[in-house]
PQR file with spaces between the fields and no chain letter, atoms N, CA, C, O and H, PARSE charges and radii, in Angstrom:
ATOM       1  N    UNK     1       7.495  -16.995  -30.994 -0.4000 1.5000
ATOM       2  CA   UNK     1       7.993  -17.439  -29.814 -0.0000 2.0000
ATOM       3  C    UNK     1       8.551  -16.337  -28.869  0.5500 1.7000
ATOM       4  O    UNK     1       8.187  -16.182  -27.703 -0.5500 1.4000
ATOM       5  N    UNK     2       9.570  -15.519  -29.585 -0.4000 1.5000
ATOM       6  CA   UNK     2       9.860  -14.330  -28.842 -0.0000 2.0000
ATOM       7  C    UNK     2       8.783  -13.512  -28.485  0.5500 1.7000
ATOM       8  O    UNK     2       8.607  -13.106  -27.336 -0.5500 1.4000
ATOM       9  H    UNK     2       9.865  -15.645  -30.532  0.4000 1.0000
ATOM      10  N    UNK     3       8.021  -13.246  -29.482 -0.4000 1.5000
ATOM      11  CA   UNK     3       7.029  -12.436  -29.211 -0.0000 2.0000
ATOM      12  C    UNK     3       6.006  -12.770  -27.749  0.5500 1.7000
ATOM      13  O    UNK     3       5.665  -11.933  -26.913 -0.5500 1.4000
ATOM      14  H    UNK     3       8.164  -13.576  -30.415  0.4000 1.0000
ATOM      15  N    UNK     4       5.705  -14.070  -27.762 -0.4000 1.5000
ATOM      16  CA   UNK     4       4.867  -14.627  -26.750 -0.0000 2.0000
ATOM      17  C    UNK     4       5.731  -14.299  -25.479  0.5500 1.7000
ATOM      18  O    UNK     4       5.180  -13.627  -24.608 -0.5500 1.4000
ATOM      19  H    UNK     4       5.982  -14.750  -28.442  0.4000 1.0000
ATOM      20  N    UNK     5       6.937  -14.677  -25.297 -0.4000 1.5000
ATOM      21  CA   UNK     5       7.979  -14.558  -24.169 -0.0000 2.0000
ATOM      22  C    UNK     5       7.801  -13.248  -23.846  0.5500 1.7000
ATOM      23  O    UNK     5       7.602  -12.960  -22.666 -0.5500 1.4000
ATOM      24  H    UNK     5       7.384  -15.223  -26.005  0.4000 1.0000
ATOM      25  N    UNK     6       7.842  -12.266  -24.817 -0.4000 1.5000
ATOM      26  CA   UNK     6       7.601  -10.629  -24.223 -0.0000 2.0000
ATOM      27  C    UNK     6       6.340  -10.333  -23.806  0.5500 1.7000
ATOM      28  O    UNK     6       6.217   -9.527  -22.885 -0.5500 1.4000
ATOM      29  H    UNK     6       8.003  -12.500  -25.776  0.4000 1.0000
ATOM      30  N    UNK     7       5.383  -10.825  -24.301 -0.4000 1.5000
ATOM      31  CA   UNK     7       4.057  -10.549  -23.821 -0.0000 2.0000
ATOM      32  C    UNK     7       3.861  -11.184  -22.248  0.5500 1.7000
ATOM      33  O    UNK     7       3.327  -10.539  -21.346 -0.5500 1.4000
ATOM      34  H    UNK     7       5.483  -11.481  -25.050  0.4000 1.0000
ATOM      35  N    UNK     8       4.336  -12.419  -22.106 -0.4000 1.5000
ATOM      36  CA   UNK     8       4.206  -12.991  -20.728 -0.0000 2.0000
ATOM      37  C    UNK     8       4.950  -12.213  -19.702  0.5500 1.7000
ATOM      38  O    UNK     8       4.479  -12.041  -18.578 -0.5500 1.4000
ATOM      39  H    UNK     8       4.769  -12.943  -22.839  0.4000 1.0000
ATOM      40  N    UNK     9       6.283  -11.667  -20.125 -0.4000 1.5000
ATOM      41  CA   UNK     9       7.174  -10.841  -19.181 -0.0000 2.0000
ATOM      42  C    UNK     9       6.438   -9.780  -18.950  0.5500 1.7000
ATOM      43  O    UNK     9       6.295   -9.492  -17.762 -0.5500 1.4000
ATOM      44  H    UNK     9       6.665  -11.807  -21.039  0.4000 1.0000
ATOM      45  N    UNK    10       5.803   -8.952  -19.921 -0.4000 1.5000
ATOM      46  CA   UNK    10       5.299   -7.738  -19.839 -0.0000 2.0000
ATOM      47  C    UNK    10       4.096   -7.799  -18.985  0.5500 1.7000
ATOM      48  O    UNK    10       3.826   -6.833  -18.272 -0.5500 1.4000
ATOM      49  H    UNK    10       5.919   -9.187  -20.886  0.4000 1.0000
ATOM      50  N    UNK    11       3.233   -9.021  -18.998 -0.4000 1.5000
ATOM      51  CA   UNK    11       1.869   -9.192  -18.234 -0.0000 2.0000
ATOM      52  C    UNK    11       2.612   -9.293  -16.769  0.5500 1.7000
ATOM      53  O    UNK    11       2.285   -8.546  -15.847 -0.5500 1.4000
ATOM      54  H    UNK    11       3.453   -9.806  -19.577  0.4000 1.0000
ATOM      55  N    UNK    12       3.632  -10.279  -16.643 -0.4000 1.5000
ATOM      56  CA   UNK    12       4.184  -10.319  -15.104 -0.0000 2.0000
ATOM      57  C    UNK    12       4.483   -9.087  -14.495  0.5500 1.7000
ATOM      58  O    UNK    12       4.139   -8.797  -13.349 -0.5500 1.4000
ATOM      59  H    UNK    12       3.898  -10.886  -17.392  0.4000 1.0000
ATOM      60  N    UNK    13       5.212   -8.255  -15.363 -0.4000 1.5000
ATOM      61  CA   UNK    13       5.762   -6.964  -14.846 -0.0000 2.0000
ATOM      62  C    UNK    13       4.414   -5.915  -14.374  0.5500 1.7000
ATOM      63  O    UNK    13       4.200   -5.443  -13.257 -0.5500 1.4000
ATOM      64  H    UNK    13       5.491   -8.490  -16.294  0.4000 1.0000
ATOM      65  N    UNK    14       3.746   -5.771  -15.432 -0.4000 1.5000
ATOM      66  CA   UNK    14       2.528   -4.932  -15.166 -0.0000 2.0000
ATOM      67  C    UNK    14       2.028   -5.425  -13.769  0.5500 1.7000
ATOM      68  O    UNK    14       2.041   -4.671  -12.796 -0.5500 1.4000
ATOM      69  H    UNK    14       3.920   -6.154  -16.340  0.4000 1.0000
ATOM      70  N    UNK    15       1.550   -6.819  -13.698 -0.4000 1.5000
ATOM      71  CA   UNK    15       0.905   -7.291  -12.453 -0.0000 2.0000
ATOM      72  C    UNK    15       1.879   -7.033  -11.116  0.5500 1.7000
ATOM      73  O    UNK    15       1.385   -6.803  -10.011 -0.5500 1.4000
ATOM      74  H    UNK    15       1.539   -7.431  -14.489  0.4000 1.0000
ATOM      75  N    UNK    16       2.913   -7.079  -11.282 -0.4000 1.5000
ATOM      76  CA   UNK    16       3.882   -6.927  -10.112 -0.0000 2.0000
ATOM      77  C    UNK    16       3.713   -5.454   -9.740  0.5500 1.7000
ATOM      78  O    UNK    16       3.607   -5.118   -8.560 -0.5500 1.4000
ATOM      79  H    UNK    16       3.314   -7.266  -12.179  0.4000 1.0000
ATOM      80  N    UNK    17       3.685   -4.463  -10.874 -0.4000 1.5000
ATOM      81  CA   UNK    17       3.885   -3.095  -10.257 -0.0000 2.0000
ATOM      82  C    UNK    17       2.480   -2.695   -9.928  0.5500 1.7000
ATOM      83  O    UNK    17       2.315   -1.815   -9.084 -0.5500 1.4000
ATOM      84  H    UNK    17       3.772   -4.736  -11.832  0.4000 1.0000
ATOM      85  N    UNK    18       1.492   -3.233  -10.490 -0.4000 1.5000
ATOM      86  CA   UNK    18      -0.059   -2.935   -9.957 -0.0000 2.0000
ATOM      87  C    UNK    18      -0.038   -3.359   -8.462  0.5500 1.7000
ATOM      88  O    UNK    18      -0.337   -2.529   -7.603 -0.5500 1.4000
ATOM      89  H    UNK    18       1.626   -3.948  -11.176  0.4000 1.0000
ATOM      90  N    UNK    19       0.285   -4.546   -8.152 -0.4000 1.5000
ATOM      91  CA   UNK    19       0.380   -5.082   -6.696 -0.0000 2.0000
ATOM      92  C    UNK    19       1.280   -4.239   -5.741  0.5500 1.7000
ATOM      93  O    UNK    19       0.885   -3.983   -4.603 -0.5500 1.4000
ATOM      94  H    UNK    19       0.528   -5.220   -8.850  0.4000 1.0000
ATOM      95  N    UNK    20       2.438   -3.826   -6.180 -0.4000 1.5000
ATOM      96  CA   UNK    20       3.167   -2.682   -5.429 -0.0000 2.0000
ATOM      97  C    UNK    20       2.584   -1.559   -5.175  0.5500 1.7000
ATOM      98  O    UNK    20       2.609   -1.122   -4.024 -0.5500 1.4000
ATOM      99  H    UNK    20       2.759   -4.033   -7.104  0.4000 1.0000
ATOM     100  N    UNK    21       2.080   -1.017   -5.981 -0.4000 1.5000
ATOM     101  CA   UNK    21       1.269    0.264   -6.017 -0.0000 2.0000
ATOM     102  C    UNK    21       0.166    0.216   -4.872  0.5500 1.7000
ATOM     103  O    UNK    21       0.000    1.135   -4.069 -0.5500 1.4000
ATOM     104  H    UNK    21       2.060   -1.373   -6.916  0.4000 1.0000
ATOM     105  N    UNK    22      -0.674   -1.136   -4.895 -0.4000 1.5000
ATOM     106  CA   UNK    22      -1.930   -1.261   -4.235 -0.0000 2.0000
ATOM     107  C    UNK    22      -1.304   -1.560   -2.816  0.5500 1.7000
ATOM     108  O    UNK    22      -1.903   -0.977   -1.912 -0.5500 1.4000
ATOM     109  H    UNK    22      -0.539   -1.882   -5.547  0.4000 1.0000
ATOM     110  N    UNK    23      -0.337   -2.263   -2.451 -0.4000 1.5000
ATOM     111  CA   UNK    23       0.368   -2.431   -1.225 -0.0000 2.0000
ATOM     112  C    UNK    23       0.883   -1.232   -0.760  0.5500 1.7000
ATOM     113  O    UNK    23       0.929   -1.079    0.460 -0.5500 1.4000
ATOM     114  H    UNK    23       0.149   -2.737   -3.185  0.4000 1.0000
ATOM     115  N    UNK    24       1.374   -0.139   -1.666 -0.4000 1.5000
ATOM     116  CA   UNK    24       1.836    0.998   -1.020 -0.0000 2.0000
ATOM     117  C    UNK    24       0.718    1.940   -0.467  0.5500 1.7000
ATOM     118  O    UNK    24       0.752    2.540    0.608 -0.5500 1.4000
ATOM     119  H    UNK    24       1.336   -0.263   -2.657  0.4000 1.0000
ATOM     120  N    UNK    25      -0.247    1.958   -1.370 -0.4000 1.5000
ATOM     121  CA   UNK    25      -1.364    2.785   -0.904 -0.0000 2.0000
ATOM     122  C    UNK    25      -2.175    2.273    0.436  0.5500 1.7000
ATOM     123  O    UNK    25      -2.647    3.047    1.268 -0.5500 1.4000
ATOM     124  H    UNK    25      -0.274    1.470   -2.243  0.4000 1.0000
ATOM     125  N    UNK    26      -2.248    1.010    0.494 -0.4000 1.5000
ATOM     126  CA   UNK    26      -2.719    0.414    1.975 -0.0000 2.0000
ATOM     127  C    UNK    26      -1.723    0.885    2.988  0.5500 1.7000
ATOM     128  O    UNK    26      -2.051    1.732    3.820 -0.5500 1.4000
ATOM     129  H    UNK    26      -1.865    0.381   -0.183  0.4000 1.0000
ATOM     130  N    UNK    27      -0.652    0.428    2.958 -0.4000 1.5000
ATOM     131  CA   UNK    27       0.272    0.854    3.711 -0.0000 2.0000
ATOM     132  C    UNK    27       0.221    2.279    4.312  0.5500 1.7000
ATOM     133  O    UNK    27       0.524    2.485    5.487 -0.5500 1.4000
ATOM     134  H    UNK    27      -0.385   -0.260    2.283  0.4000 1.0000
ATOM     135  N    UNK    28      -0.219    3.370    3.359 -0.4000 1.5000
ATOM     136  CA   UNK    28       0.130    4.505    3.645 -0.0000 2.0000
ATOM     137  C    UNK    28      -1.200    4.803    4.344  0.5500 1.7000
ATOM     138  O    UNK    28      -1.277    5.684    5.201 -0.5500 1.4000
ATOM     139  H    UNK    28      -0.465    3.202    2.405  0.4000 1.0000
ATOM     140  N    UNK    29      -2.227    4.070    3.975 -0.4000 1.5000
ATOM     141  CA   UNK    29      -3.633    4.242    4.569 -0.0000 2.0000
ATOM     142  C    UNK    29      -3.449    3.909    6.208  0.5500 1.7000
ATOM     143  O    UNK    29      -3.709    4.674    7.137 -0.5500 1.4000
ATOM     144  H    UNK    29      -2.165    3.354    3.279  0.4000 1.0000
ATOM     145  N    UNK    30      -3.003    2.747    6.274 -0.4000 1.5000
ATOM     146  CA   UNK    30      -2.857    2.146    7.846 -0.0000 2.0000
ATOM     147  C    UNK    30      -1.765    3.083    8.695  0.5500 1.7000
ATOM     148  O    UNK    30      -1.808    3.055    9.925 -0.5500 1.4000
ATOM     149  H    UNK    30      -2.791    2.125    5.519  0.4000 1.0000
ATOM     150  N    UNK    31      -0.813    3.892    8.019 -0.4000 1.5000
ATOM     151  CA   UNK    31      -0.086    4.709    8.767 -0.0000 2.0000
ATOM     152  C    UNK    31      -0.774    5.767    9.025  0.5500 1.7000
ATOM     153  O    UNK    31      -0.757    6.154   10.194 -0.5500 1.4000
ATOM     154  H    UNK    31      -0.779    3.915    7.020  0.4000 1.0000
ATOM     155  N    UNK    32      -1.591    6.551    7.997 -0.4000 1.5000
ATOM     156  CA   UNK    32      -2.568    7.588    8.379 -0.0000 2.0000
ATOM     157  C    UNK    32      -3.542    7.332    9.679  0.5500 1.7000
ATOM     158  O    UNK    32      -3.642    8.137   10.606 -0.5500 1.4000
ATOM     159  H    UNK    32      -1.605    6.236    7.048  0.4000 1.0000
ATOM     160  N    UNK    33      -4.281    6.015    9.594 -0.4000 1.5000
ATOM     161  CA   UNK    33      -5.077    5.662   10.635 -0.0000 2.0000
ATOM     162  C    UNK    33      -4.319    5.470   11.896  0.5500 1.7000
ATOM     163  O    UNK    33      -4.838    5.798   12.963 -0.5500 1.4000
ATOM     164  H    UNK    33      -4.200    5.361    8.842  0.4000 1.0000
ATOM     165  N    UNK    34      -3.179    4.982   11.852 -0.4000 1.5000
ATOM     166  CA   UNK    34      -2.425    4.795   13.257 -0.0000 2.0000
ATOM     167  C    UNK    34      -2.190    6.349   13.858  0.5500 1.7000
ATOM     168  O    UNK    34      -2.327    6.580   15.059 -0.5500 1.4000
ATOM     169  H    UNK    34      -2.757    4.715   10.985  0.4000 1.0000
ATOM     170  N    UNK    35      -1.821    7.385   12.886 -0.4000 1.5000
ATOM     171  CA   UNK    35      -1.472    8.746   13.434 -0.0000 2.0000
ATOM     172  C    UNK    35      -2.750    9.352   13.979  0.5500 1.7000
ATOM     173  O    UNK    35      -2.714   10.205   14.865 -0.5500 1.4000
ATOM     174  H    UNK    35      -1.709    7.197   11.911  0.4000 1.0000
ATOM     175  N    UNK    36      -3.772    8.950   13.497 -0.4000 1.5000
ATOM     176  CA   UNK    36      -5.222    9.608   13.857 -0.0000 2.0000
ATOM     177  C    UNK    36      -5.551    8.915   15.315  0.5500 1.7000
ATOM     178  O    UNK    36      -6.103    9.607   16.170 -0.5500 1.4000
ATOM     179  H    UNK    36      -3.801    8.257   12.778  0.4000 1.0000
ATOM     180  N    UNK    37      -5.214    7.565   15.589 -0.4000 1.5000
ATOM     181  CA   UNK    37      -5.349    6.988   16.607 -0.0000 2.0000
ATOM     182  C    UNK    37      -4.613    7.263   17.677  0.5500 1.7000
ATOM     183  O    UNK    37      -5.053    7.051   18.807 -0.5500 1.4000
ATOM     184  H    UNK    37      -4.766    7.003   14.894  0.4000 1.0000
ATOM     185  N    UNK    38      -3.468    7.743   17.470 -0.4000 1.5000
ATOM     186  CA   UNK    38      -2.350    8.188   18.241 -0.0000 2.0000
ATOM     187  C    UNK    38      -2.935    9.236   18.955  0.5500 1.7000
ATOM     188  O    UNK    38      -3.076    9.219   20.178 -0.5500 1.4000
ATOM     189  H    UNK    38      -3.111    7.915   16.552  0.4000 1.0000
ATOM     190  N    UNK    39      -3.346   10.328   18.073 -0.4000 1.5000
ATOM     191  CA   UNK    39      -4.032   11.525   18.363 -0.0000 2.0000
ATOM     192  C    UNK    39      -5.212   11.246   19.435  0.5500 1.7000
ATOM     193  O    UNK    39      -5.301   11.772   20.544 -0.5500 1.4000
ATOM     194  H    UNK    39      -3.231   10.342   17.080  0.4000 1.0000
ATOM     195  N    UNK    40      -5.931   10.481   18.972 -0.4000 1.5000
ATOM     196  CA   UNK    40      -7.087   10.287   19.900 -0.0000 2.0000
ATOM     197  C    UNK    40      -6.563    9.894   21.460  0.5500 1.7000
ATOM     198  O    UNK    40      -6.901   10.458   22.502 -0.5500 1.4000
ATOM     199  H    UNK    40      -5.859   10.054   18.071  0.4000 1.0000
ATOM     200  N    UNK    41      -5.584    8.692   21.294 -0.4000 1.5000
ATOM     201  CA   UNK    41      -5.177    8.369   22.417 -0.0000 2.0000
ATOM     202  C    UNK    41      -4.535    9.358   23.299  0.5500 1.7000
ATOM     203  O    UNK    41      -4.815    9.428   24.495 -0.5500 1.4000
ATOM     204  H    UNK    41      -5.310    8.234   20.448  0.4000 1.0000
ATOM     205  N    UNK    42      -3.804   10.008   22.807 -0.4000 1.5000
ATOM     206  CA   UNK    42      -3.168   11.435   23.561 -0.0000 2.0000
ATOM     207  C    UNK    42      -4.047   12.470   24.231  0.5500 1.7000
ATOM     208  O    UNK    42      -3.845   13.120   25.257 -0.5500 1.4000
ATOM     209  H    UNK    42      -3.577    9.952   21.835  0.4000 1.0000
ATOM     210  N    UNK    43      -5.140   12.459   23.343 -0.4000 1.5000
ATOM     211  CA   UNK    43      -6.196   13.503   23.908 -0.0000 2.0000
ATOM     212  C    UNK    43      -6.951   12.831   24.918  0.5500 1.7000
ATOM     213  O    UNK    43      -7.271   13.538   25.873 -0.5500 1.4000
ATOM     214  H    UNK    43      -5.304   11.930   22.510  0.4000 1.0000
ATOM     215  N    UNK    44      -7.371   11.441   24.941 -0.4000 1.5000
ATOM     216  CA   UNK    44      -8.072   11.010   25.941 -0.0000 2.0000
ATOM     217  C    UNK    44      -7.125   10.621   27.253  0.5500 1.7000
ATOM     218  O    UNK    44      -7.565   10.413   28.384 -0.5500 1.4000
ATOM     219  H    UNK    44      -7.111   10.866   24.165  0.4000 1.0000
ATOM     220  N    UNK    45      -5.884   10.574   26.897 -0.4000 1.5000
ATOM     221  CA   UNK    45      -4.782   10.486   28.107 -0.0000 2.0000
ATOM     222  C    UNK    45      -4.803   11.960   28.985  0.5500 1.7000
ATOM     223  O    UNK    45      -4.867   12.036   30.212 -0.5500 1.4000
ATOM     224  H    UNK    45      -5.527   10.743   25.978  0.4000 1.0000
ATOM     225  N    UNK    46      -4.739   12.972   28.140 -0.4000 1.5000
ATOM     226  CA   UNK    46      -4.738   14.197   28.781 -0.0000 2.0000
ATOM     227  C    UNK    46      -5.924   14.463   29.520  0.5500 1.7000
ATOM     228  O    UNK    46      -5.866   15.172   30.525 -0.5500 1.4000
ATOM     229  H    UNK    46      -4.686   12.909   27.143  0.4000 1.0000
ATOM     230  N    UNK    47      -7.134   13.903   29.075 -0.4000 1.5000
ATOM     231  CA   UNK    47      -8.368   14.271   29.836 -0.0000 2.0000
ATOM     232  C    UNK    47      -8.539   13.662   31.234  0.5500 1.7000
ATOM     233  O    UNK    47      -9.299   14.111   32.092 -0.5500 1.4000
ATOM     234  H    UNK    47      -7.182   13.327   28.259  0.4000 1.0000
ATOM     235  N    UNK    48      -7.795   12.653   31.358 -0.4000 1.5000
ATOM     236  CA   UNK    48      -7.772   11.671   32.493 -0.0000 2.0000
ATOM     237  C    UNK    48      -7.382   12.244   33.659  0.5500 1.7000
ATOM     238  O    UNK    48      -7.312   11.568   34.686 -0.5500 1.4000
ATOM     239  H    UNK    48      -7.177   12.288   30.661  0.4000 1.0000
């Protein structure tokens, strides 16, 4: 019984950490894209 409980808790923990890492990577990608667009907008504003 304890072995099964340990496996279930381990599986939940691994799933949680995986989702955390994926969300962190997505967030970093969105931040980088936002910085890129800010640069484009600034360049276009200067050209006006």
